[in-house]
C-alpha positions in Angstrom: 67.7 83.6 77.0 69.1 80.5 78.6 66.8 78.2 80.7 68.5 75.9 83.2 66.7 72.7 84.2 67.6 70.7 87.2 66.7 67.1 86.6 66.2 65.3 89.8 66.2 61.5 90.1 64.9 59.3 92.8 67.7 58.1 95.0 67.6 55.4 97.8 70.2 55.4 100.6 70.2 52.1 102.5 71.3 51.8 106.1 74.7 50.5 107.1 73.5 47.5 109.2 75.7 46.4 112.0 75.0 42.6 112.1 75.7 42.5 115.8 72.2 43.9 116.3 70.3 41.6 113.9 68.1 40.3 116.8 67.0 44.0 117.5 66.5 44.7 113.8 64.4 41.5 113.5 62.2 42.6 116.4 61.7 46.1 114.9 61.1 44.7 111.4 64.1 46.4 109.9 65.1 44.9 106.5 68.0 45.5 104.1 65.6 47.3 101.8 64.9 50.0 104.5 66.6 53.4 104.3 66.0 56.9 103.1 64.6 57.7 99.7 64.8 61.2 98.2 62.2 61.3 95.3 62.2 63.1 92.1 58.9 64.7 93.4 60.9 66.5 96.2 59.9 64.2 99.0 62.0 62.4 101.7 60.8 59.1 103.0 62.7 57.2 105.7 61.6 53.7 106.6 62.8 51.7 109.6 60.9 48.4 109.7 57.3 49.3 110.6 58.1 52.9 111.2 58.3 55.8 108.7 59.0 59.5 108.5 57.9 61.4 105.4 58.2 65.0 104.5 58.9 67.4 101.6 62.4 68.6 100.9 61.1 72.1 101.4 60.5 71.2 105.1 64.2 70.3 105.7 66.1 73.2 107.3 69.6 71.6 107.3 71.6 68.4 107.7 74.7 67.6 109.8 76.9 64.5 109.5 77.6 63.2 113.0 79.5 60.3 114.6 80.9 58.2 115.9 78.5 57.8 118.8 78.1 55.4 121.7 76.2 52.3 120.5 73.6 52.6 123.2 72.6 56.1 122.0 72.7 55.4 118.2 71.4 51.9 117.6 67.7 51.2 117.5 64.5 53.2 117.4 65.1 56.0 119.9 63.8 59.3 121.1 66.4 62.0 122.0 66.6 62.8 125.7 67.7 66.3 124.8 64.8 67.2 122.5 62.0 65.7 120.4 64.3 64.1 117.8 64.0 60.5 116.7 66.7 58.0 115.7 66.5 55.3 113.0 69.9 53.8 114.0 71.6 50.7 112.6 75.2 51.4 113.6 77.1 53.9 115.8 79.8 54.9 113.4 78.3 57.8 111.4 74.9 59.1 110.4 73.0 62.2 109.2 70.9 64.4 111.4 68.1 66.0 109.4 66.4 69.1 111.0 62.9 70.1 109.9 61.4 73.5 109.5 58.0 72.2 110.7 58.0 69.2 113.0 56.9 65.9 111.4 54.1 63.8 112.8 55.2 61.7 115.8 56.4 58.1 115.1 56.9 57.2 118.8 56.5 59.1 122.0 54.0 61.9 122.6 55.4 64.8 120.6 56.1 65.6 116.9 59.7 65.4 115.9 62.0 68.3 114.9 64.9 66.1 113.8 65.6 62.7 112.4 69.0 60.9 112.7 69.6 58.1 110.2 72.7 55.8 110.0 72.7 55.4 106.2 75.7 53.9 104.5 76.4 57.1 102.6 75.5 60.1 104.8 77.4 62.5 102.5 75.5 61.3 99.5 72.2 61.7 101.3 73.1 65.2 102.4 73.9 66.1 98.8 70.7 64.6 97.5 68.7 66.6 100.1 70.6 69.7 99.0 71.1 71.2 102.5 
């Protein structure tokens, strides 16, 4: 009888920082060390300055790579006007939309969030690490 083990490692995906927005990032406390971490324990943690989203990988329904976007809809800490999604945006070129099974606790606004959009430097790698 063969037993297959999947060895997961912790991976960190930094944001692709568009330096034109450094003043905004400074105001929000965004640093080069911020980004999305997928842990060996099966957790996802996204940090964006003083703001954070954390959930288990089991709570992720699917991911979608999107972009390019208009800068004013993609850069900064934003709530979606269409739904209760949140954006941790550092550029407008490309990012990963992460949809949750159960909404995560609110970061800003009045409602919990059903999606998170992050503009990491390697959205394909993050999607692969999440596995969805």
